Each structure stands twice: as C-alpha cells, then as structure tokens.
C-alpha positions as CSV (number, residue, x, y, z in Angstrom):
1,M,-23.2,25.3,-130.1
2,A,-26.9,24.3,-129.5
3,Q,-29.0,24.2,-126.5
4,A,-32.6,23.1,-126.1
5,D,-35.2,22.4,-123.4
6,G,-35.5,18.7,-124.4
7,I,-39.3,19.0,-125.4
8,V,-40.6,18.9,-129.0
9,S,-43.2,21.5,-129.4
10,N,-46.9,20.4,-130.4
11,A,-46.8,21.6,-134.0
12,S,-46.8,20.2,-137.4
13,G,-44.8,20.1,-140.6
14,A,-41.7,22.2,-140.8
15,A,-42.0,23.6,-137.3
16,V,-41.8,20.1,-135.8
17,R,-38.9,19.2,-137.9
18,A,-36.9,22.3,-137.0
19,D,-37.7,21.9,-133.4
20,L,-36.5,18.2,-133.6
21,N,-33.3,19.3,-135.3
22,N,-32.7,21.7,-132.6
23,Q,-33.1,19.1,-129.9
24,L,-30.9,16.6,-131.7
25,A,-28.2,19.3,-132.3
26,A,-28.3,20.1,-128.4
27,V,-27.8,16.3,-127.7
28,F,-25.1,15.8,-130.2
29,T,-23.1,18.9,-128.9
30,N,-23.7,18.1,-125.2
31,H,-25.8,21.3,-124.8
32,S,-22.8,23.4,-125.5
33,G,-22.9,27.0,-124.5
34,S,-21.4,29.8,-122.4
35,T,-24.3,29.6,-119.9
36,E,-26.1,26.5,-118.5
37,P,-29.2,25.3,-120.4
38,S,-32.4,26.9,-119.2
39,T,-34.0,23.6,-118.7
40,T,-32.0,20.9,-116.8
41,Y,-32.4,17.2,-116.1
42,A,-30.6,14.8,-113.8
43,Y,-27.6,13.1,-115.5
44,Q,-27.6,15.8,-118.2
45,W,-24.3,16.7,-120.0
46,W,-23.2,20.3,-120.5
47,A,-20.2,21.4,-122.5
48,D,-19.4,24.7,-120.7
49,T,-17.6,26.7,-123.3
50,T,-16.9,29.6,-121.0
51,N,-14.8,27.5,-118.7
52,G,-13.7,25.0,-121.2
53,V,-15.1,22.0,-119.2
54,M,-17.5,19.1,-119.5
55,K,-20.2,19.0,-116.7
56,L,-22.7,16.4,-115.6
57,R,-25.9,17.2,-113.6
58,N,-26.1,15.4,-110.4
59,A,-28.8,12.8,-109.5
60,A,-30.9,15.4,-107.6
61,N,-30.7,17.8,-110.6
62,S,-29.5,20.4,-108.1
63,A,-25.8,21.2,-109.3
64,W,-23.3,20.5,-111.9
65,I,-20.3,18.1,-111.5
66,T,-17.2,19.0,-113.4
67,M,-15.9,15.9,-115.2
68,F,-13.0,16.9,-117.4
69,Q,-11.6,19.7,-119.5
70,L,-12.8,20.0,-123.1
71,D,-9.3,20.4,-124.5
72,G,-8.1,17.3,-122.6
73,E,-5.7,19.3,-120.2
74,W,-6.4,20.3,-116.8
75,T,-5.1,23.4,-114.9
76,S,-7.0,22.4,-111.8
77,L,-9.2,19.7,-110.5
78,A,-11.4,19.9,-107.5
79,L,-12.4,16.5,-105.8
80,E,-14.1,15.6,-102.6
81,N,-11.6,14.9,-99.8
82,G,-12.6,11.2,-99.4
83,S,-11.1,8.9,-96.8
84,A,-8.8,6.0,-96.4
85,A,-11.6,3.6,-97.0
86,S,-13.1,5.6,-99.8
87,P,-10.3,7.5,-101.5
88,S,-11.2,10.5,-103.9
89,I,-9.2,8.8,-106.7
90,Y,-9.2,5.0,-106.5
91,F,-7.9,2.2,-108.8
92,K,-10.6,0.0,-110.4
93,D,-8.8,-3.3,-110.2
94,S,-7.5,-2.7,-106.7
95,G,-10.8,-1.8,-105.1
96,T,-12.5,1.4,-104.0
97,D,-10.4,1.4,-100.8
98,T,-7.1,1.8,-102.5
99,G,-6.1,5.3,-103.9
100,V,-5.4,9.0,-103.0
101,Y,-7.4,11.3,-100.8
102,S,-7.0,14.2,-98.4
103,P,-7.0,13.3,-94.7
104,G,-7.3,17.0,-93.7
105,T,-6.4,20.5,-94.6
106,D,-3.2,20.8,-96.6
107,Q,-2.7,17.1,-96.4
108,V,-2.5,14.4,-99.2
109,G,-2.8,10.7,-98.1
110,I,-2.4,7.3,-99.9
111,S,-4.3,4.3,-98.8
112,T,-4.2,0.6,-99.6
113,A,-6.9,-1.8,-98.4
114,G,-8.6,1.0,-96.5
115,V,-5.6,1.9,-94.4
116,Q,-3.5,5.1,-94.7
117,R,0.1,4.2,-95.7
118,V,1.7,7.6,-96.4
119,N,0.5,11.1,-95.5
120,F,2.0,14.3,-96.9
121,N,1.0,16.9,-94.4
122,G,1.1,20.7,-94.1
123,S,4.2,20.5,-91.7
124,T,6.3,19.5,-94.6
125,E,6.5,16.0,-93.0
126,V,6.0,12.7,-94.8
127,V,4.5,10.1,-92.5
128,F,4.5,6.4,-93.2
129,N,2.0,4.2,-91.4
130,D,2.6,0.5,-91.1
131,G,-1.2,-0.3,-90.8
132,G,-0.3,-3.1,-88.3
133,N,2.4,-4.7,-90.6
134,D,6.0,-5.1,-89.9
135,V,7.5,-3.1,-92.7
136,D,6.4,0.5,-93.2
137,F,8.7,1.7,-96.0
138,R,11.1,-0.1,-98.2
139,I,13.4,0.9,-101.2
140,E,14.5,-2.1,-103.3
141,G,17.9,-2.2,-105.0
142,D,18.8,-4.1,-108.2
143,T,19.7,-7.2,-106.2
144,N,18.6,-6.5,-102.7
145,P,14.9,-6.2,-101.9
146,D,15.7,-4.6,-98.7
147,L,18.2,-1.8,-99.7
148,F,16.5,0.6,-97.4
149,K,13.9,-0.5,-94.9
150,I,11.9,1.3,-92.1
151,D,10.4,-1.0,-89.7
152,A,8.1,1.1,-87.3
153,G,6.9,-2.1,-85.5
154,A,10.5,-2.9,-84.3
155,D,11.6,0.8,-84.3
156,Q,14.3,-0.1,-86.6
157,V,16.0,1.4,-89.8
158,Q,17.7,-1.1,-92.0
159,V,20.3,0.1,-94.6
160,A,21.9,-3.0,-96.3
161,N,25.2,-1.4,-97.0
162,L,25.4,-0.2,-93.4
163,N,23.8,-3.0,-91.4
164,G,26.1,-5.5,-93.2
165,G,29.2,-3.4,-93.1
166,P,31.9,-2.0,-90.9
167,L,29.5,1.0,-89.7
168,A,27.0,-1.4,-88.4
169,G,28.4,-1.6,-84.9
170,T,28.2,-4.6,-82.6
171,R,24.8,-6.3,-83.2
172,N,25.6,-10.0,-82.8
173,R,25.6,-11.3,-79.3
174,I,27.1,-14.6,-80.4
175,I,30.8,-14.9,-80.4
176,N,32.4,-17.0,-83.1
177,G,29.2,-17.3,-84.9
178,D,31.1,-18.1,-88.1
179,M,33.0,-21.0,-86.3
180,R,36.5,-19.5,-87.5
181,I,38.2,-19.7,-84.0
182,D,39.4,-23.1,-82.8
183,Q,42.1,-22.5,-80.3
184,R,41.6,-26.0,-78.6
185,N,41.4,-28.4,-81.4
186,A,42.7,-26.7,-84.6
187,G,40.1,-28.6,-86.6
188,A,40.5,-31.9,-85.1
189,S,37.5,-34.0,-84.2
190,V,36.2,-34.4,-80.7
191,T,33.7,-36.7,-79.2
192,A,30.6,-35.6,-77.4
193,T,30.4,-36.2,-73.7
194,S,27.8,-35.9,-71.0
195,G,29.8,-33.0,-69.5
196,G,30.2,-31.2,-72.7
197,V,33.3,-30.6,-74.9
198,F,34.2,-27.6,-76.8
199,V,34.2,-28.1,-80.5
200,V,35.4,-24.5,-81.6
201,D,35.6,-21.5,-79.4
202,R,32.4,-20.7,-77.4
203,W,30.6,-23.7,-78.9
204,D,30.3,-27.1,-77.0
205,I,28.5,-30.4,-77.8
206,T,26.9,-32.3,-75.0
207,E,25.5,-35.8,-75.3
208,D,23.7,-37.7,-72.6
209,T,22.3,-40.6,-74.7
210,D,23.4,-44.1,-75.5
211,G,24.6,-42.9,-79.0
212,T,27.8,-41.4,-80.0
213,M,28.4,-38.2,-81.8
214,T,31.6,-36.4,-83.1
215,A,32.1,-32.8,-83.9
216,Q,34.6,-30.6,-85.6
217,Q,35.4,-27.5,-87.5
218,S,34.6,-28.0,-91.1
219,A,35.6,-26.1,-94.3
220,T,32.2,-26.9,-95.8
221,A,30.4,-23.6,-95.7
222,P,27.8,-21.6,-97.4
223,A,28.9,-18.7,-99.8
224,G,30.4,-15.8,-97.8
225,F,31.7,-18.2,-95.0
226,T,34.8,-20.3,-94.7
227,S,34.0,-22.5,-91.7
228,S,31.2,-24.3,-90.0
229,V,30.8,-26.9,-87.3
230,L,30.1,-30.5,-88.4
231,V,28.2,-32.9,-86.2
232,T,28.2,-36.5,-87.2
233,T,26.3,-39.5,-85.5
234,T,28.7,-42.4,-85.4
235,S,26.3,-44.7,-83.4
236,A,22.7,-43.9,-83.2
237,D,20.3,-43.9,-80.3
238,A,16.9,-44.2,-82.1
239,S,14.8,-44.3,-78.9
240,L,15.7,-41.6,-76.3
241,G,14.7,-41.8,-72.8
242,A,12.5,-38.9,-71.4
243,S,15.5,-37.1,-70.0
244,Q,18.1,-37.9,-72.6
245,Y,19.6,-35.2,-75.0
246,A,22.1,-34.1,-77.4
247,M,22.8,-30.4,-78.2
248,L,25.2,-27.9,-79.5
249,S,25.4,-24.7,-77.4
250,Q,26.6,-21.4,-76.6
251,R,26.4,-19.7,-73.3
252,I,26.2,-15.9,-73.6
253,E,27.7,-13.7,-70.9
254,G,25.0,-11.5,-69.1
255,L,27.0,-8.3,-69.5
256,N,26.6,-8.8,-73.3
257,V,22.7,-9.1,-73.2
258,S,21.7,-7.1,-70.2
259,V,20.4,-4.2,-72.4
260,L,17.7,-6.6,-73.5
261,A,16.1,-6.1,-70.1
262,W,14.7,-9.6,-70.0
263,G,12.7,-10.3,-66.8
264,T,11.2,-6.8,-66.8
265,A,8.2,-5.1,-68.5
266,S,10.7,-3.4,-70.9
267,A,12.0,-6.8,-72.4
268,Q,13.2,-6.4,-76.0
269,P,12.6,-8.9,-78.7
270,V,15.6,-10.7,-80.5
271,V,16.0,-12.4,-83.8
272,L,18.1,-15.5,-84.3
273,S,19.5,-16.2,-87.8
274,F,21.8,-19.0,-89.0
275,W,22.9,-21.2,-91.9
276,V,22.2,-24.9,-91.5
277,R,22.6,-28.0,-93.5
278,S,21.8,-31.6,-92.8
279,S,21.6,-35.1,-94.3
280,L,18.2,-35.2,-92.8
281,T,15.1,-33.1,-93.5
282,G,12.1,-32.1,-91.5
283,T,11.4,-30.0,-88.5
284,F,14.3,-29.3,-86.1
285,G,14.4,-27.6,-82.8
286,G,16.3,-25.5,-80.4
287,A,15.7,-23.2,-77.4
288,L,16.8,-20.1,-75.5
289,R,17.1,-20.5,-71.7
290,N,18.2,-18.5,-68.7
291,S,21.1,-19.3,-66.4
292,A,18.9,-21.3,-63.9
293,A,17.3,-23.2,-66.8
294,D,13.7,-22.6,-65.4
295,R,12.7,-20.3,-68.3
296,S,12.7,-21.5,-71.9
297,Y,11.7,-20.6,-75.3
298,P,11.7,-23.5,-77.7
299,F,11.8,-22.7,-81.4
300,T,11.5,-24.7,-84.6
301,Y,12.9,-24.4,-88.1
302,A,12.5,-26.6,-91.2
303,I,15.2,-28.2,-93.4
304,S,13.6,-28.7,-96.7
305,A,16.4,-30.3,-98.8
306,A,19.1,-32.7,-97.7
307,N,22.8,-31.6,-98.0
308,T,21.8,-28.1,-98.8
309,W,22.7,-24.8,-97.1
310,E,19.5,-22.9,-95.9
311,L,19.2,-19.7,-94.1
312,K,16.9,-19.7,-91.2
313,T,15.5,-16.9,-89.0
314,V,13.5,-17.0,-85.8
315,A,11.8,-14.0,-84.1
316,I,11.6,-14.3,-80.4
317,S,9.7,-12.0,-78.0
318,G,11.6,-10.8,-74.9
319,D,10.8,-12.6,-71.7
320,T,9.1,-10.2,-69.3
321,T,9.3,-12.6,-66.3
322,G,12.0,-14.8,-64.8
323,T,15.5,-14.2,-63.7
324,W,18.0,-13.2,-66.3
325,L,21.6,-12.4,-65.2
326,G,23.2,-9.1,-66.4
327,T,26.6,-10.0,-64.8
328,N,29.5,-11.9,-66.0
329,G,27.6,-15.0,-65.4
330,I,25.4,-16.9,-68.0
331,G,23.0,-14.4,-69.4
332,I,21.3,-16.5,-72.2
333,R,21.8,-20.2,-73.2
334,L,21.3,-20.7,-76.9
335,T,20.8,-24.4,-77.7
336,F,20.4,-26.3,-81.1
337,G,18.8,-29.7,-80.3
338,L,20.3,-32.7,-81.8
339,G,17.8,-35.0,-80.1
340,A,15.7,-34.8,-76.9
341,G,13.6,-36.8,-74.8
342,S,10.0,-36.0,-73.9
343,S,10.7,-34.3,-70.6
344,L,13.3,-31.9,-72.3
345,S,11.0,-31.1,-75.3
346,G,8.2,-28.5,-75.4
347,T,5.9,-26.4,-77.5
348,A,7.4,-24.0,-79.8
349,G,6.8,-20.2,-79.9
350,A,6.1,-19.3,-76.3
351,W,8.1,-18.7,-73.0
352,A,7.5,-21.4,-70.4
353,S,8.6,-22.0,-66.9
354,T,10.4,-25.2,-67.8
355,N,13.8,-26.5,-68.8
356,V,13.5,-27.7,-72.5
357,I,16.2,-27.8,-75.2
358,S,14.1,-28.5,-78.2
359,T,10.6,-28.9,-79.4
360,T,8.2,-31.9,-79.3
361,G,8.5,-34.0,-82.4
362,A,11.8,-32.5,-83.6
363,T,14.0,-34.5,-85.8
364,S,16.7,-36.3,-83.9
365,V,20.1,-36.2,-85.4
366,V,21.5,-38.7,-82.8
367,G,18.6,-41.0,-83.9
368,T,20.2,-41.7,-87.3
369,N,23.5,-43.5,-87.8
370,G,25.7,-41.6,-90.2
371,A,23.5,-38.4,-90.0
372,T,25.3,-35.1,-90.5
373,F,24.4,-31.6,-89.3
374,Y,26.4,-28.4,-90.1
375,I,25.8,-24.9,-88.9
376,T,27.4,-21.5,-89.2
377,G,26.6,-17.8,-89.3
378,V,24.8,-17.9,-86.2
379,Q,23.6,-14.4,-85.2
380,L,21.4,-13.2,-82.2
381,E,20.5,-9.6,-82.3
382,P,18.0,-7.3,-80.6
383,G,14.9,-6.4,-82.7
384,S,12.5,-8.5,-84.8
385,V,14.2,-8.2,-88.2
386,A,17.2,-10.2,-89.1
387,T,20.1,-8.3,-90.6
388,P,23.0,-9.7,-92.6
389,F,25.7,-11.6,-90.5
390,E,28.0,-9.3,-88.7
391,R,31.5,-9.7,-90.0
392,R,34.1,-8.9,-87.5
393,S,37.7,-9.3,-88.3
394,Y,39.6,-12.4,-87.3
395,G,41.5,-10.5,-84.6
396,Q,38.3,-9.2,-83.1
397,E,36.6,-12.5,-83.0
398,L,39.8,-14.1,-81.4
399,A,40.0,-11.4,-78.8
400,L,36.4,-11.8,-77.9
401,S,36.9,-15.6,-77.7
402,Q,40.1,-15.2,-75.5
403,R,37.9,-13.5,-72.8
404,Y,36.8,-17.1,-71.9
405,H,39.7,-19.2,-73.2
406,Q,43.3,-18.7,-74.2
407,T,45.9,-21.2,-75.3
408,G,49.1,-21.4,-77.1
409,A,51.1,-18.8,-75.2
410,I,54.7,-19.8,-74.4
411,I,56.6,-19.0,-71.3
412,R,60.3,-19.2,-71.0
413,Y,62.5,-19.1,-68.0
414,A,66.2,-18.9,-67.9
415,G,67.6,-19.0,-64.3
416,P,70.2,-16.6,-63.1
417,T,73.6,-17.8,-61.7
418,N,72.0,-18.1,-58.2
419,I,68.6,-19.5,-59.1
420,A,67.2,-18.7,-55.7
421,Q,67.6,-15.0,-56.6
422,G,64.6,-15.0,-58.9
423,N,62.2,-17.7,-60.2
424,D,59.1,-15.9,-60.4
425,Y,57.9,-14.2,-63.6
426,S,54.7,-12.1,-64.3
427,V,52.6,-13.3,-67.4
428,L,50.0,-11.0,-68.8
429,F,47.1,-12.2,-70.7
430,P,46.6,-10.6,-74.2
431,V,43.0,-10.0,-73.3
432,S,41.4,-9.3,-69.9
433,M,39.4,-12.6,-69.0
434,R,35.9,-12.9,-67.8
435,S,37.1,-13.8,-64.2
436,S,40.1,-15.3,-62.7
437,P,40.8,-18.4,-64.8
438,T,42.1,-21.9,-64.3
439,V,45.8,-21.9,-65.6
440,T,47.4,-25.1,-66.7
441,F,50.7,-25.9,-68.5
442,S,51.6,-28.3,-71.1
443,S,54.5,-29.2,-73.3
444,T,56.9,-28.3,-70.4
445,S,60.5,-28.9,-70.4
446,F,63.0,-28.2,-67.8
447,T,66.8,-28.2,-67.4
448,G,69.2,-27.8,-64.7
449,A,68.0,-26.7,-61.3
450,V,64.4,-26.0,-62.6
451,T,62.1,-28.7,-61.6
452,G,58.7,-27.4,-62.5
453,V,56.3,-24.4,-62.8
454,S,53.0,-23.4,-61.2
455,A,50.6,-20.4,-61.6
456,T,50.0,-18.1,-58.6
457,N,48.4,-14.8,-58.1
458,I,45.9,-15.4,-60.9
459,T,43.7,-12.5,-61.8
460,T,41.7,-11.6,-65.0
461,Q,44.9,-9.7,-66.2
462,G,47.4,-12.4,-65.8
463,F,49.3,-14.5,-63.2
464,V,52.7,-15.2,-61.8
465,A,54.6,-18.2,-63.1
466,S,56.6,-19.7,-60.2
467,F,59.4,-22.1,-61.3
468,G,60.4,-24.7,-58.7
469,T,64.2,-25.2,-58.2
470,N,66.3,-27.7,-56.2
471,A,69.7,-25.9,-56.1
472,T,71.4,-22.7,-56.4
473,S,72.6,-23.1,-59.8
474,T,71.3,-22.1,-63.4
475,G,68.4,-23.8,-65.2
476,T,65.7,-23.3,-67.7
477,G,62.1,-23.9,-68.2
478,V,59.6,-23.6,-71.1
479,G,55.9,-24.5,-71.4
480,T,52.6,-23.7,-73.1
481,V,50.0,-21.8,-71.0
482,T,46.2,-22.6,-71.2
483,A,43.8,-20.2,-69.3
484,T,40.1,-21.2,-69.1
485,I,37.1,-19.4,-67.5
486,E,34.1,-20.7,-69.6
487,L,30.7,-20.0,-68.8
C-alpha cells in the first residue's frame, strides 16, 4: 500500500529518489490505503482497502465515486436513479437511452429508445407500456412468434392455443368463411348475374359488366383448409363503364355485428383476414359498406406471386357516423372487388359517404380472359390484431348457414282412406330462420288423389304443407323443400 501527495520535494540526491519512488508506488497501487489520500485531485484513483472498492475522484474534486469492488464481486452497488431517456445502466451499442433505471421509490424500470417499456413497482405489479406501439408484450414459441401477446392498444390478449382453438369463442362474424357449405350447388359451377347468384352458402357473385364470370366451390385450398371459392373469367370486359362492376360478397346480419357500435362514438375497430390466390398479380380492392350503401371503407391488398396462396390482413377503424343496422337486416356488406368502374371505386383506408365496392386502380379480374381468383379462410373480427381462423365444426357452420337458406329436406304424405279427413302436415325447420322464408318445392311426385302441395302458415320455425286433393280416396305425395330468407 502506498499513498503520496503527488509532489516531488525540492531536494537532491537520495532524498529526491526516495520521494519519487514513493510517488510512483502510490500511482502504481492506485493510492491504496485504509483512508483516503491526504491530498486529492480530480479524476484521482483510490483503492479503498477498508471497504474493498476502487474509487474515482469526481471532476469537481469534491467527492469519491465508487467504481467497482477490488475482488471483482459486489455485495451492493449504488447508482443514480436515472430516467427513461438517460438510464443508470445503458448499453453502449444501443444508445444511452436504452437500459435500466429507477422511475421512483421501490421501482425498477426498463427503457428502450428513451421510452419506459417495463416497470416493476413497489405494489408488486409489473406494468408494460407500449410507448405508442401496438404490441406491449410477447412471448415467442419455437414455431409461433406470437405464442402469447398483450396488445394494450387494442385491449386484447392473444394466446395462440386458445385464440385458435375451441376455447376461443365466436370471433368470426363471417359465416362459411372457409367455403365448406354448399347446399344449393354441391360444387357445381354457376354463372354470375347482375342480380347476384350464390356460389356457396352466404357468398354470392354479382356481375354487371359486359363480360362473363363463373364461380364454384373448389378443392384447391391452402394448408389447413379443404375448400375455397374459385372465380373464373370466361369472357373478359377489359374496359368497364363508370358504373359497371363485378364482386364477390357476403352480407352480415346486423344482430351479429351490433356489438361493434358502428355509427356511434364508441365504434370498435375490426380486422379482416383471408387467404387469396390468383393468376393475376398486383393491387386488388374491396370494401365494407352499410345497408343503405351510403357509407363505405375501401381497402387494398397485394397479390405478389401468381397462382400462390397468400394470407392477407386488413385493419379497419370503426365508423363513428352513418346508419348501421343492429337488427335482423343487413348490418355490414363485405365485398371483394373483381372489377369496378370509376364511380364505384374510391380511395383506400378511410370511411366515406359514398357507395364504392373497390379502390381506384385495383386489378380487374373480369378484365382478363381466363383469369382465376380463389379465396377462403375469410374472417372479420373485432379488434385490430388478426387471430388464427376460427374453426367451427361442420355441423355448427351448417346450422349458421341454415338460418338463411335450407334445402334438401324431404316431405312425405300418405293420405288416409278418406283423404278429406287430413291433408295438412306441419314441417319444422332444423334451425330457426332469420325471418319468415320463401318456401318452394321441387322433385315432387304425387299419386292417387293427391294433386299438389303448397306452403301455408310460414314462420321462422316452420310451415304447414297443404296437399291438394280431388277425391275422397287415398293418395301420396313427396317432395324436396327449399326455404330461403337471405339478406
């Protein structure tokens, strides 16, 4: 141990050498000693042997700063509290605004880019702050980067094995989003019309152009899906008039979206996700609209590679104005544009008091002969973060579809000896329908005195099948029933 005052005495010979050796020893041993040096200088080192720490004199030469322990191990370390912008411990290559500090008494904070991200406080709470970003906290799995996610901006907690599984609840406002249910056509192709024709349940294709498009259920689908809707242009219309259009749509019942509170200051955001594939590439468009078609939100998505399935997500803010039905009428119209004239195209990314079905400059599927367009896995859910597609059972999806259309039920009638004694039979629908439907019969066959059948006393629950007769003798009747009350 050696300490010195840093000044070589004015002497000669051996005295000077002894004094110089003492000064050098003090320097070499960092002025080690049990007490501080009698003479101090700014930026002077002192090896404090009593406390076992290395100290550095501050710039003002008014105090010692403890730097580290002499044995390389700390039992305690005192730092200034610091701040989010200037943490007490920061990381050199990340900047002086990224590190650890104390926001207050009994608190430890972690900041990045000068913003507090985590605060461990004295109330045994752990507070995560998004700093204006969407994702506050995330745990990554081996294969899923969003195994657990807290999104404070959208007030959501996302857990992959729950949000995508049976405990997720009903999130998707789209019915038959995976295109599995096809009661009308059983996979057969239909030709688009100006009045609209249903391809699969809840999805119809409308074309008011000079071209021709067909659509059908397809087995071509991305991994995890078995079906899609395929649209094919069989005769192109390369130059659409201002009010001409082609689109694939689903109209969502107001009772299923009333919780979104659109048309009020409490309007909730939604996020649309879907799988798409086309022989064409470029920017495509679509829109959300209200029942009166006087409020529209055009959106865009890009298809980067031809004939390749791609997953798309579109975040949409809730509309705080306009009239949005919360009844059993049309709540939201979801449209995927397949070609739209100038008066039916708008600017993407904002609500407008117009009726548009696509975006200006969007790729026109009907404009290219032989073009194909596939879509499946369509999901519209509250919030601003898309979750995995909600997989309901086939029976659930069929029942949801049957609220709007039911086909294939067989009614049979075998008349009594005196047919006038009873020719009316009650028929109950397997699912309560949206409203009293239109009931039609097909594949009918009558024998004996039975001349026909009609539906009376139609309600959402069922109807009465009335078999006509022309004599008081026996007879039979059979037929297939279709009930429809689409939006």
